[in-house]
VOSEVO-628391 format. One record per residue (C-alpha): x negated, y, z negated; residue in one letter. Coordinates in steps of 0.25 Angstrom, whole numbers, plus 5000, padded with zeros to 4 digits. Each point is the difference from the previous one (the first is absolute). Last residue first. Layout:
REM VOSEVO-628391
+------+------+------+------+
:    u :    v :    w : type :
+------+------+------+------+
:    X :    Y :    Z :    a :
...
+------+------+------+------+
REM end
This chain:
REM VOSEVO-628391
+------+------+------+------+
:    u :    v :    w : type :
+------+------+------+------+
: 4582 : 5988 : 5244 :    s :
: 4988 : 4991 : 4997 :    e :
: 5009 : 4987 : 5000 :    l :
: 5006 : 5004 : 5014 :    s :
: 4986 : 5001 : 5006 :    a :
: 4996 : 4986 : 4995 :    l :
: 5013 : 4994 : 5006 :    i :
: 4997 : 5008 : 5013 :    e :
: 4986 : 4995 : 5001 :    k :
: 5004 : 4985 : 4997 :    g :
: 5010 : 5000 : 5012 :    g :
: 4994 : 4989 : 5009 :    a :
: 4987 : 5008 : 5002 :    n :
: 4997 : 5001 : 4986 :    l :
: 5002 : 4985 : 4998 :    l :
: 4992 : 4996 : 5012 :    e :
: 4989 : 5010 : 4995 :    n :
: 5000 : 4992 : 4987 :    a :
: 4999 : 4987 : 5007 :    i :
: 4988 : 5004 : 5008 :    q :
: 4992 : 5006 : 4989 :    e :
: 5002 : 4987 : 4992 :    a :
: 4996 : 4992 : 5011 :    l :
: 4987 : 5008 : 5001 :    r :
: 4998 : 4999 : 4985 :    i :
: 5002 : 4984 : 5001 :    a :
: 4990 : 4998 : 5012 :    n :
: 4992 : 4990 : 4992 :    e :
: 5013 : 4993 : 4995 :    a :
: 5003 : 4996 : 5015 :    p :
: 5013 : 5003 : 5005 :    g :
: 5015 : 5002 : 4996 :    k :
: 5010 : 5011 : 5001 :    i :
: 5013 : 5003 : 4993 :    e :
: 5009 : 5011 : 5001 :    r :
: 5013 : 5005 : 4992 :    r :
: 5008 : 5013 : 5002 :    i :
: 5013 : 5002 : 4991 :    f :
: 5007 : 5012 : 5006 :    n :
: 5009 : 5000 : 4987 :    g :
: 4996 : 4994 : 4987 :    g :
: 5004 : 5012 : 4991 :    q :
: 4986 : 5005 : 4999 :    p :
: 4998 : 5000 : 5015 :    q :
: 4992 : 4988 : 5004 :    s :
: 4985 : 4996 : 5004 :    i :
: 4995 : 4986 : 5001 :    f :
: 4987 : 4992 : 5000 :    a :
: 4996 : 4986 : 5003 :    r :
: 4986 : 4995 : 5002 :    i :
: 4995 : 4986 : 5004 :    d :
: 4985 : 4997 : 4999 :    i :
: 4993 : 4989 : 5007 :    e :
: 4987 : 4993 : 4997 :    e :
: 5007 : 4990 : 4990 :    g :
: 5013 : 5006 : 4996 :    t :
: 4998 : 5014 : 4995 :    i :
: 5013 : 5007 : 4995 :    k :
: 5003 : 5015 : 5002 :    a :
: 5012 : 5007 : 4993 :    y :
: 5004 : 5014 : 5003 :    a :
: 5012 : 5009 : 4994 :    g :
: 5004 : 5014 : 5003 :    v :
: 5011 : 5008 : 4994 :    p :
: 4990 : 5011 : 4995 :    a :
: 4995 : 5000 : 4986 :    h :
: 4986 : 4996 : 5004 :    c :
: 4998 : 5012 : 5008 :    g :
: 5002 : 5001 : 5016 :    c :
: 4989 : 5003 : 5009 :    q :
: 5004 : 4989 : 5010 :    m :
: 4986 : 4996 : 5003 :    t :
: 4997 : 5000 : 4985 :    t :
: 5012 : 4993 : 4995 :    l :
: 4997 : 4989 : 5011 :    i :
: 4985 : 5000 : 4995 :    t :
: 5005 : 4997 : 4986 :    r :
: 5006 : 4986 : 5005 :    e :
: 4987 : 4997 : 5008 :    a :
: 4992 : 5004 : 4989 :    s :
: 5008 : 4991 : 4990 :    t :
: 4999 : 4988 : 5009 :    t :
: 4985 : 5001 : 5002 :    t :
: 4997 : 5003 : 4986 :    r :
: 5009 : 4988 : 4995 :    a :
: 4992 : 4991 : 5009 :    g :
: 4987 : 5005 : 4995 :    q :
: 5003 : 4999 : 4986 :    d :
: 4991 : 5008 : 4992 :    d :
: 4996 : 4995 : 4986 :    i :
: 4985 : 5000 : 5001 :    a :
: 5000 : 5014 : 5007 :    a :
: 5003 : 5006 : 4986 :    i :
: 4986 : 4997 : 4995 :    i :
: 4993 : 5005 : 5012 :    k :
: 5009 : 5012 : 5000 :    n :
: 4996 : 5003 : 4986 :    t :
: 4985 : 5000 : 5003 :    e :
: 5001 : 5008 : 5013 :    t :
: 5008 : 5012 : 4994 :    d :
: 5000 : 5008 : 5012 :    d :
: 5014 : 4997 : 5005 :    a :
: 5007 : 5003 : 4986 :    r :
: 5009 : 4988 : 4997 :    t :
: 5014 : 4995 : 5003 :    q :
: 5005 : 4986 : 4997 :    i :
: 5013 : 4998 : 5008 :    g :
: 5009 : 4990 : 4995 :    l :
: 5009 : 4993 : 5010 :    a :
: 5015 : 4996 : 4999 :    g :
: 5005 : 5011 : 5010 :    q :
: 4988 : 5004 : 5009 :    a :
: 5011 : 5007 : 5010 :    p :
: 5013 : 5000 : 4993 :    a :
: 5008 : 4986 : 5002 :    p :
: 5009 : 4997 : 5012 :    v :
: 5013 : 4993 : 4997 :    f :
: 5001 : 4990 : 5011 :    v :
: 4985 : 4996 : 5002 :    t :
: 4998 : 5002 : 4985 :    p :
: 5011 : 4989 : 4997 :    d :
: 5007 : 5006 : 4987 :    f :
: 4999 : 4994 : 4987 :    i :
: 5012 : 4995 : 4992 :    f :
: 5006 : 5002 : 4986 :    s :
: 4986 : 5003 : 4994 :    i :
: 5000 : 5000 : 4984 :    r :
: 4992 : 4988 : 4999 :    g :
: 4989 : 5008 : 5007 :    a :
: 4998 : 5008 : 4988 :    l :
: 4986 : 4996 : 4997 :    d :
: 4995 : 5014 : 5000 :    l :
: 4991 : 4996 : 5013 :    r :
: 5011 : 4993 : 5007 :    e :
: 5010 : 5012 : 4998 :    l :
: 4990 : 5010 : 5005 :    g :
: 4997 : 4991 : 5012 :    a :
: 5015 : 4998 : 5003 :    r :
: 5002 : 5015 : 5003 :    a :
: 5013 : 5004 : 4994 :    l :
: 5015 : 5003 : 5005 :    l :
: 5010 : 5001 : 4988 :    v :
: 5013 : 4994 : 4999 :    a :
: 5015 : 5004 : 4997 :    d :
: 4996 : 5012 : 4994 :    f :
: 5009 : 5008 : 4990 :    d :
: 4990 : 5003 : 4989 :    d :
: 4996 : 4994 : 4987 :    t :
: 5001 : 4985 : 5005 :    e :
: 4993 : 5001 : 5014 :    l :
: 4992 : 5012 : 4994 :    k :
: 4992 : 4990 : 4991 :    d :
: 4994 : 4994 : 5013 :    l :
: 4996 : 5015 : 5005 :    r :
: 4993 : 5002 : 4986 :    t :
: 4993 : 4987 : 5001 :    q :
: 4994 : 5004 : 5013 :    v :
: 4996 : 5014 : 4997 :    n :
: 5009 : 5012 : 5002 :    g :
: 5009 : 5005 : 5011 :    r :
: 5013 : 4997 : 5007 :    i :
: 5006 : 5006 : 5011 :    p :
: 5013 : 4993 : 5006 :    t :
: 5001 : 4992 : 5012 :    p :
: 5015 : 4998 : 5002 :    e :
: 5003 : 4988 : 5008 :    l :
: 5012 : 5000 : 5010 :    d :
: 4991 : 5001 : 5013 :    s :
: 4994 : 4987 : 4997 :    r :
: 4987 : 4996 : 5008 :    l :
: 4997 : 5013 : 5005 :    h :
: 5004 : 5007 : 4987 :    k :
: 4991 : 4991 : 4992 :    l :
: 4989 : 5003 : 5010 :    q :
: 5001 : 5015 : 4998 :    a :
: 5000 : 4999 : 4985 :    a :
: 4988 : 4992 : 5000 :    r :
: 4992 : 5009 : 5009 :    r :
: 5006 : 5012 : 4992 :    l :
: 4994 : 4994 : 4987 :    s :
: 5003 : 5003 : 4985 :    s :
: 5010 : 4988 : 5001 :    t :
: 5012 : 4997 : 4991 :    g :
: 5012 : 4992 : 5008 :    i :
: 5014 : 5005 : 4998 :    r :
: 5009 : 4989 : 5005 :    a :
: 5011 : 5005 : 5010 :    g :
: 5005 : 4986 : 5002 :    t :
: 4994 : 4990 : 4991 :    p :
: 4986 : 4994 : 5003 :    l :
: 5001 : 4986 : 5006 :    q :
: 4995 : 5004 : 5014 :    e :
: 4988 : 5006 : 4995 :    i :
: 4996 : 4985 : 4995 :    s :
: 5000 : 4991 : 4989 :    d :
: 5008 : 5008 : 4991 :    a :
: 5005 : 4998 : 4985 :    p :
: 5004 : 5012 : 4993 :    s :
: 4991 : 5012 : 4995 :    a :
: 4991 : 4998 : 5012 :    s :
: 4986 : 5001 : 5001 :    v :
: 4995 : 5001 : 5014 :    l :
: 4986 : 4998 : 5006 :    s :
: 4991 : 5006 : 5010 :    d :
: 4989 : 4992 : 5006 :    e :
: 4985 : 5002 : 5000 :    v :
: 4996 : 4990 : 4990 :    f :
: 4986 : 4995 : 5000 :    n :
: 4991 : 5012 : 5003 :    r :
: 4990 : 4999 : 4989 :    d :
: 4990 : 5009 : 5004 :    f :
: 4996 : 5011 : 5010 :    v :
: 4986 : 5005 : 4996 :    a :
: 4990 : 5012 : 5001 :    a :
: 5011 : 5009 : 5005 :    i :
: 4992 : 5013 : 5001 :    t :
: 4999 : 5014 : 4994 :    l :
: 4991 : 5011 : 5004 :    g :
: 5010 : 5008 : 5008 :    e :
: 5014 : 4996 : 4996 :    p :
: 5006 : 4989 : 5008 :    e :
: 5012 : 5004 : 5009 :    a :
: 5009 : 4987 : 5000 :    t :
: 5006 : 5004 : 4987 :    p :
: 4998 : 4990 : 4988 :    l :
: 5014 : 4995 : 4995 :    d :
: 5000 : 4987 : 5009 :    k :
: 4986 : 4996 : 4994 :    f :
: 5005 : 4998 : 4985 :    s :
: 4988 : 5007 : 4995 :    h :
: 4988 : 4996 : 4992 :    v :
: 4990 : 5011 : 4998 :    a :
: 4984 : 5000 : 5000 :    f :
: 4989 : 5006 : 4993 :    d :
: 5008 : 5009 : 4991 :    a :
: 4997 : 5014 : 4994 :    e :
: 4991 : 5003 : 5011 :    g :
: 5008 : 5013 : 5004 :    a :
: 5003 : 4994 : 5013 :    m :
: 5005 : 4987 : 4994 :    l :
: 5009 : 5007 : 4990 :    a :
: 5006 : 5008 : 5011 :    d :
: 5004 : 4988 : 5008 :    e :
: 5007 : 4994 : 4987 :    l :
: 5007 : 5013 : 5000 :    q :
: 5004 : 4999 : 5015 :    s :
: 5006 : 4986 : 4999 :    t :
: 5014 : 5000 : 4996 :    f :
: 5006 : 5012 : 5007 :    f :
: 4989 : 4999 : 5010 :    g :
: 5008 : 5006 : 5011 :    t :
: 5008 : 5013 : 4998 :    d :
: 5015 : 5002 : 5006 :    r :
: 5008 : 4992 : 4990 :    l :
: 5014 : 4998 : 5002 :    n :
: 4998 : 4985 : 5005 :    w :
: 4994 : 4998 : 4986 :    l :
: 5013 : 5004 : 4993 :    a :
: 4996 : 5010 : 4989 :    t :
: 5003 : 4996 : 4986 :    r :
: 4987 : 4993 : 4995 :    r :
: 4991 : 5011 : 5002 :    d :
: 4988 : 4998 : 4990 :    q :
: 4997 : 4987 : 5006 :    d :
: 5001 : 5004 : 5014 :    g :
: 4990 : 5012 : 4996 :    t :
: 4990 : 4990 : 4995 :    t :
: 4997 : 4996 : 4985 :    t :
: 4986 : 4994 : 5000 :    i :
: 4995 : 4988 : 4992 :    q :
: 4985 : 4998 : 4999 :    k :
: 4996 : 4985 : 4999 :    i :
: 4985 : 4997 : 4997 :    e :
: 4993 : 4989 : 5008 :    i :
: 4988 : 4993 : 4995 :    d :
: 4993 : 4990 : 5010 :    l :
: 4992 : 4989 : 4993 :    g :
: 5005 : 4989 : 5010 :    p :
: 5003 : 5006 : 5014 :    h :
: 5010 : 4991 : 5006 :    i :
: 5008 : 4996 : 4989 :    r :
: 4999 : 5015 : 4995 :    k :
: 5005 : 5005 : 5013 :    l :
: 5012 : 4991 : 4999 :    t :
: 5004 : 5004 : 4986 :    a :
: 4999 : 5014 : 5004 :    v :
: 5009 : 4999 : 5012 :    v :
: 5010 : 4992 : 4992 :    h :
: 4999 : 5011 : 4988 :    n :
: 5003 : 5011 : 5011 :    t :
: 5012 : 4993 : 5005 :    q :
: 5006 : 4998 : 4986 :    t :
: 4997 : 5014 : 4996 :    i :
: 5007 : 5005 : 5013 :    a :
: 5012 : 4991 : 4998 :    l :
: 5002 : 5004 : 4985 :    a :
: 4998 : 5015 : 5003 :    g :
: 4988 : 5009 : 4996 :    g :
: 4994 : 5002 : 5014 :    r :
: 4986 : 4996 : 5003 :    t :
: 4986 : 5005 : 5000 :    a :
: 4988 : 4990 : 4998 :    v :
: 4988 : 5003 : 4993 :    t :
: 4987 : 4992 : 5002 :    l :
: 4989 : 4996 : 4991 :    t :
: 4988 : 4997 : 5007 :    k :
: 4995 : 4986 : 5005 :    m :
: 4985 : 4999 : 5005 :    s :
: 5000 : 4988 : 5009 :    i :
: 4986 : 4993 : 5000 :    k :
: 4997 : 4993 : 5012 :    r :
: 4997 : 4984 : 5001 :    f :
: 4994 : 4991 : 5011 :    f :
: 5006 : 4989 : 5008 :    a :
: 4993 : 4994 : 5011 :    g :
: 5004 : 4997 : 5015 :    g :
: 4993 : 5012 : 5005 :    f :
: 5009 : 5009 : 4992 :    a :
: 5011 : 4998 : 4990 :    f :
: 5003 : 5009 : 4988 :    e :
: 5004 : 4995 : 4987 :    p :
: 5005 : 5010 : 4989 :    a :
: 4992 : 5003 : 4987 :    l :
: 5008 : 5006 : 4989 :    y :
: 4993 : 5009 : 4989 :    h :
: 5003 : 5001 : 4986 :    r :
: 4992 : 5011 : 4992 :    n :
: 4993 : 5000 : 4987 :    s :
: 4992 : 5011 : 4993 :    c :
: 4991 : 4997 : 4988 :    v :
: 4994 : 5012 : 4993 :    r :
: 4988 : 4999 : 4991 :    d :
: 4990 : 5004 : 5011 :    g :
: 5008 : 4999 : 5013 :    r :
: 5004 : 4986 : 5002 :    m :
: 5010 : 4996 : 5012 :    r :
: 5008 : 4988 : 4999 :    l :
: 5006 : 4995 : 5013 :    e :
: 5012 : 4990 : 4999 :    t :
: 5001 : 4992 : 5013 :    a :
: 5012 : 4996 : 5009 :    a :
: 4999 : 4991 : 5012 :    s :
: 5012 : 5000 : 5010 :    i :
: 5002 : 4988 : 5008 :    l :
: 5009 : 5001 : 5012 :    r :
: 5014 : 4995 : 5003 :    f :
: 5007 : 5003 : 5013 :    s :
: 5012 : 5007 : 5004 :    g :
: 4994 : 5015 : 5000 :    k :
: 4993 : 4997 : 4987 :    f :
: 5004 : 4990 : 4990 :    r :
: 4991 : 5000 : 4988 :    v :
: 4992 : 4987 : 4995 :    p :
: 4991 : 5002 : 4988 :    r :
: 4985 : 5000 : 4998 :    r :
: 4994 : 5004 : 4987 :    r :
: 4986 : 5006 : 4997 :    h :
: 4999 : 5003 : 4985 :    g :
: 4987 : 5007 : 4999 :    y :
: 4993 : 5012 : 5006 :    v :
: 4990 : 5007 : 4991 :    f :
: 4995 : 5014 : 5003 :    t :
: 4989 : 5008 : 4993 :    r :
: 4999 : 5015 : 4999 :    a :
: 4987 : 5005 : 4995 :    i :
: 5002 : 5010 : 4989 :    p :
: 4995 : 5015 : 5003 :    p :
: 4985 : 5002 : 4996 :    s :
: 4998 : 5007 : 4987 :    e :
: 4994 : 5014 : 5001 :    p :
: 4985 : 5002 : 4997 :    m :
+------+------+------+------+
REM end
């Protein structure tokens, strides 16, 4: 008579409760180790129990944590940003394992072409999206301003995260506290038509000059190349602990940032319910509202992220203030608009300001860029 299969027996021990910050408040997480015996074999598994609150009482549900893979570019800034996301997720979800997959994008391979000469979109993001679609990664961390507004079918932004610094900043080779203090005819390194147009609008004698490379490479070019200054996003310098190099920071209501500048966009597969729930814990609703409004301006105007267009939205109380501009690349025909209204109407307000820009001459500017 064949021997009966061994009976599985389960023992749970080591319950431990610890406080974890979750969406602004502390909750107690209970952890337990489960030993499952099957014959002579002992298998262990660590479970985390998160509190649910219903009918005035607390009960616990088991969270099954899987190992996630995050896709990121390989540069120092991208890795720093990804590590920040990973660390935050692990604080919220104890026991979560995350592996980092570095991917080289088209933008990383081509370090010579000026960004404003690129016709394609997704220069720094499409290879990460390919990895998501192929199931090689569970989520990707992007600088949100680099993501095209047309989202690929099957992908979604599960979280907008860490939008603390939206401004542009300038690092000068010589002391300067404002744009007025830069030398006459100063050569300013920038990879952005938006920045170049605003520089020329503020001071027509300045010479915006194409520059490529990562943050440190651009800073090094102040010494190795003939640049008087380089223009960079403040967020990148802050995250790399290089804020001490900043000569001055532009007022975002005057020198308008790129849509979604400073924010991180966490992208996932739309049908990956488990991963989306995990990532949603770090979503910043205020940042999602402002970045959605800013990106709606690009969508409505049907212009790419490399056009000389800027947008900046700020929420104060229940009201949102949206500023945007479009300009010719040399700073001429500079068209600026501002609109305020209830934050709950952010998208409608963004569409309205975008149409105002188009009707005030923006259509002709965009047409000229295509010719």
